[in-house]
N, C-alpha and C positions, 0 to 999 in steps of 0.2 A: 693556103697562106701565101701572101705576096712575098716573093723572094727578091733580094737585092744585095749588092755588094756595097751600097753607099751609106747604110745607116751608121756604122761605127764612126767613120770620119766626120759625117755630118753632125752627129750629136756631140762629138768632141769639140768641133769648131763652134757650134752654137753655145755650148757650155762655157767656152772661154770668152765669147764676145757678148753674150746676153747680160752678164752682170752689170753692165753700165746702165741698164734699165731697171735694176732690181732695187729692193727695199731692205731696210734694216730689220733685224730679227724681231724687234719689239714694236714695229710700226703699226701692226694691226692688233696689238694686245687689247684684250677686253671685249672681243666679239662674242656675243652669245650665239649659240648654234644648237639646233635640235637634231644634229646629225647622229649617225650610227657609228659608235666606236667598235669597229669590227675586231680589232686585235684584242681588245679587252672584253668584247661583247658586253660592254657596260653602258647603261643609259646615263651617261654623265654629261655635264656641261663642258663643251669644248669650243675651240675657236678655229676659224679657218686656217690659222697658222699652225695648229696642231695637225700632225699627220695622223688624224684621228682614226681613219679607217685601218691604220697599219701600226699604230703604237710606236711611231718613230720620233724620238726626241730631236727637236730642231738643232740642239747643240752638237749632234753627231755629224758634223759636216765641216769641210774646209770652206769657209765663207769667203767667196772670191771678191765680193764687194758688199760692204755693209754701210755704204754712204747714204745719200739722201733717199728718203722713202720714194717708192715708185709703184708701178702697176703690174710689172711682169716679174715672175720668179722662175728660176730654172734649176733643176737638180738632175745630176747624172750619176747612176750607180753602175759600176762595172764589176761583174762577178766572174772569177775564174775558178774552176774546180778540177781536181785530179782524183782518180780512184785507183785502188789496188784490189785485184780480184784473184780468185782461184784460177788455176790453169784451165784454159778453154772458155773462160767467161769474159764478158765485156760489159761496158756501161749500158749499152742499148738493151741488154737482156733484162735489166732491173728498172728501166725507165717506165713510168706509168703515165707520164704526161709530156708534152712537148717542152715544158719548162724544166724537166728533170735533166741531169747531165746525159748527153747523148753519145759521148765518146770518153775514152779513158782519161784524156787530158784535154780540156776544152774551155773556151769562153762560154760559160753557162748562160750569161745574159748581159745585155746592156739595157738598163731601164732609164728612159729619159722622160722627165715630167716638166711641163711648162704650165704655170698657173697665171691666170689673169684675175686681178683683184680690182673689181670696178668700184665697189663700196662695201660697207659693212654687211649688206644683205645679198650681194650678188657677186658670185665668183665663178670662174670657168677653169677647166683643166683639159689639157691635151697630153696624152702620154703614149709612148711607143715602146716596143720591145723588140730586141734583135738578139740573135744567138748564132753560134757557129754550128751549122748542121753537118751532116755526114759528108757532103760534097761541096757546099757553098753556104754563104751567109743567108740567113732568113730574117725578115723584118715584118712587123705587124703593128698596125694602129690599134691600140687596145681601148683607149678612152678618149672621147671628145664630148665633153658634157658642160652644161650650164647648171649651176645650182643657185636657187633663190630661196632665201629665208622669208617666208610669207608673213609669219608672226611667231609668237613664242611657242606655238603648238605645231606648226606645219612647216616643212621644208620640201620643196619641189626640186627634183633632179630630172633633167631632160637631155637626150642625146644618146651617146653610146657609153656604156659603163659596165663594170662588173656587177652582176646581179647580187643583191643583198640576200644571200641564201647560205645558211650555215656559217661555220667558223672560218674556213680557209678560202672559199671562193672569192670574197671581196679583197683579198690581199694580193699585192704585187709581189713578184719574186723576191725582191730585196728585203721584204719583211717576213719571209718564211722563217719558221723556228728551226727548221732542219734543212739539210741540203736538198732533199726530195719531198715531193708532195705526199700528203696523207693518202693512204690507199683508198679509203672509202670515198673521199672527195674526187679522186682521180677516176674511179670506176663509175660513180653515180652521177656526177655533176659535170659532164662534158670535159673530162680531164682536168677538173678543178678550174675551169675557165669558161663558165657560162656568162657570156656577154650579152646584155640586152640593148637593143636599139629601140628606145621608146622613152618611158618616163617612170619615175618612182616617187611616191609620196610618203614622207616620214611624218608620223603623228605621235605626239606626246600629250596625253590627256591632261597631265599635271604641269605642263610647261617644260622647263629645262631639266627636270628630273623625273624619275619614275619610269613607268612602262613606256616602251617604244614599239610602235607598229610601223612596219615598212611594207607598203603595197606597190608592186611593180607590174607593168604590162607593156607589151611590145612584141618585137620580133627578135629571135635569137640570131646572133651573128653566126653564120655557118662555119663550122670547124672542119676544114678540108683535110681528108686523109688520102694518102696515096693508095691507089688500088693495089691489092696484093695479087701477085702473079699466081695463076693457077698451075698446079703441077700437071705434067702430061698424064693423060688418062682420066682427068677429072671432068672432062667435058660433059658427062652425063650426070654428074653429081648435083643434087639440089643444095645450094649453098645458103648458109645463114650467117650473117655478119653482125655480131653483138654490138660493134661500134655504131651501128645505125640506131641504137636505142637512145642516143643523146638527143636532146631537144634542139631542133634545127628550124622550127617554124614559129608561129605565133605562140606566145606564152603569157601566163600570169603567175605571179609569185607573191608570197606573203612570208614575212619574217617577224618574229615577236621576241622581245627581251623583257623579262620580268625580274626586278630585284626582289630577292627573298628577304634580305636584311635591310634595316634602316641605313646602315653604313654603305650599302651598295657593294659589299665585299663578297656577296654570293648571288650569282645571276643564273637563272634558268632561261632556256631559249627554245623556240620551236620554229620550224620552217616548212614550207610547202611550195611546190611549183608543179604546174601541169602545162604541157605544150606538145606541139606536133613533132614527132621524131622522124628519123631518116627513112623509116618504113612507110611513111605517109599515114601513120596512125598516131596514138598518143602515148606519152610517157609521163608518169607521175613520180615526183621525188618528195620524200617526207623525212623529217629528222627532228631529233630532240637533243639538247645538250645542256651542260652545266659548267660553270666556272666558279672556283672558290680561291680567294687570295688571302694569305696571312701576312700581317705587317704590310698592308696593301697599298696599291697605287691606283685603284679604280677611280677614286673620286677626283683626282687631279687631271684625268684624261691622258696620262702618259704612261700607260702600262705596256712597256716594251717587253714582251715575254722572252726575248733573248738578251735583255739587259735590265734586269729587275731592280738591282741594287742589293747591297749586302743584307743578308738575312731574310729576304723576301721569298716566299714560297707560293707558287701558283699551280693549282691543280685544275685540269680540264678534261672533259670527256664528251664525245658526241657519237650518236647512232644515226646512220643514214640508211634509208631503204629506197628501193625503186621498183615500180611496176611498169614493165615494158610490154606494150601491145605490138608485136612484130609479125613478120611473115617470111617465108622462104623466098629466095631470090627468083628461081625459075618458075616454080609452080604457083607461087602466091599463096600457098597454104598458110593459115593463121598459126602463129607460134608465140604465145604469150609466156612471159617468165617474170619472176621476182628475184631480187637479190638484196643483200644487206651488207653493211659494213660498220666497223667500230674503230674509233681512234681515241686513245686516252694518253695523256701526257702529264708529266710533272716537271716543273722548272724551279730551280733554286739559285738565288744569287749568292755565290760564294764570296764575292766582293762586289764593289761598285762596277768593276770592269769585266768580271768573269761570271758567266752563268752556265750552270750544268743542267742538262735536260735528259729525260728519258721518255720514250714513246712506245706504245704498243698499237699495232694495226692488225686488223683482220677484215677480209672480204670473203663472202661465200662463193661457192662455185656456180657456174651457169652450165648446167648439163647439156642443154640443147645446143650451145655454142662450143662445147668441149673445152670450157675454161675451168681450171681447177681453183679451189679455194687457196688462200694465201695468208700466212702469218708473217709478221715482221716485228722484231724488237730492235729499237735504235737507242743509242746513247750519243750525246753530243756535248761539246764544250765550246762556248763562244766567247771571244774576248775582243775588246776595242782598244785601239792604241793610235799613236801618231799625233801630228798637229791637229788640234780640235777634234780628236778621235775620228779622223777621216778614214781610218783603216779598220777592217774587221777580219778576224780569222776564225775559222771553225774546223774542228776535227770531229769526225763522226764514224761510228761503227754500226753496221746493220747485220742482223742475223735474220735470214730469210728461210722460209719453209713452204715449199709448194711443188707439186708434181710438174708444173710448167717450167721450173728453173733447174738448171744443170748444176748449180752450186749454191752455197748457203751464206758465205761470209764475204762482206764488202767493207772496205775502209775508205773514207773520203777526207780530202783536205780542200778547204775552200777559202778564198780570199776575196774581199770586197773593198773597192775604193769608192768613196763618196765625195763628189765635187758638187758644190751648189751654193745657193743663197740662204739655205737654212729654212726655206719655206716649202710647203707642199700645198698647192692650191687644190687639193682634192679631199677635203674632209667629207666623208659620206654622211 
């Protein structure tokens, strides 16, 4: 990962000066789009103004300039998180991805999104992520893509983007439902950040509604890990690093959403990906999921699972498995393994501004890599407040159970500030 100290001040400056080029919230209203609503996993009609991949309502922002329509939009999300742990534990012990909190009190992330709106059929997005690491600031370009609506059935995305694979992978940090990543996605899908450099084709046989097929192909953006230091006396040991099981080379992916009910309030999904891993062999990822909403919001394209609205209940579950063809570091001896994970959650809108959520996570062990299985139960409450709801607060409790952890209980407090134009130029 590219490291820099410049990202936070640069994105802050850009966020303040860019609005002079931006557009009003309703200036693109009415765009048809065959994109993939990843946050709701719903095949619904959306517009490029909807943060459709992430279920974020455009009203939840401090709109810096809503004057004349324009061509550029910019949004900045700043997240700060603090944790409370049992004696002898720290945030790093519980982190399963680089986007999880890395320290006890930390700027968890700066999400910066710039959208370019050429016309009703052509949009582009550039987004970057920065966070406070253990010793310095780290920054990374996550998305740089062009999206073209070819017709009512086909949408083409090209460039660098989050692969459409499962429920969490396409989401940016600021749209996560909990402080930390789902365990299954973190373990199986490149720490819940499988980024494709290539192209994706979204296909709806029935036009703007119904089933959605998303096919992707390209090269995975390499996820760099710092090499672990070997202990003295380990020089003769044949090492096996499970992290090498992530997809790092050429890949193809397929994601499918199928509405079970006519009202699109019950969606089942499937996903598959195969690609070259860090061992120089292949890894295969596969998954199935389902989402059901009561008093729902799937049809309007704005199903924000951490802000559902009063009386709305959302249930979701996902199973992810992975087959890794690996080998030992020194001898090169083959070492294949399989692993599985489950994530299930329930979200309830206690009021229009307060959402309660529960989540259960499980991942299997990897005996060859001496990784133990892990269970985690989480509860969270998320609220929005401030001018134009530009502030979000979340409290969360995690109960963890694993032989790899020295403690079980963690409490989190997270705040987010949202500054922007109210547009997200990256509907998937």
